[in-house]
N, C-alpha and C positions, 0 to 999 in steps of 0.2 A: 504494500500500500504506500502511496505517496500523495502529497498535496499537489494538486493540479490547479493552474491559474488560467481562467478563460480571459485571454488578453482583450477580447472584444468587450467584455463586461468591466474589466478592471479600469478604475478611474484614477489610479495612483494616489489614493488618499493617504496611504501610510499606516492605516489602522493595523493591518496585519504585521507590519514591521515592528511597530511599537509593542504589540501583544506577544510576539514570538519569544518564548523563553530561551531558545537556543540560537537566536540571531541567524536563522536559516534563510530569511527572506531579505532580498535587497533589490535595489533598482539600478539598472545599468542601461544607459541610452534610452531612457524613458520606457523601459520594459521591466516589469516585476519578474524576479527570478527566485526559484526555490533551490537551495543547495541540498540535494537529497542526502548527502553525507552528514549534514548537521541536523536535518529535520528529525524530530522525535515522534512525529505523527500524533501530536496531542489534540489537534483539532481546534485549538484556541483561535487561530487565524480565520478558520472557516466561520466560527461563531461571530466574530466581530466585523466581518466584511459587509459593508453597507450595500454593495452592489451584487452580492452573492456570486462573486467571480471565483471563489475558491471552493474546492471540493476535495474530499479524500477518496482516492480510487484504489 
């Protein structure tokens, strides 16, 4: 399982970055990226995303 970001829904608000306890989410070139090596699949980012752009697959 890993966190997936729907780039069409993502508005780059930063809520997921602030909430992530393992600092697995970052933005590069205006695109949100999940570092799967750091992600602990806790789902906190999914819960706080206002545009429902994140999911656990």
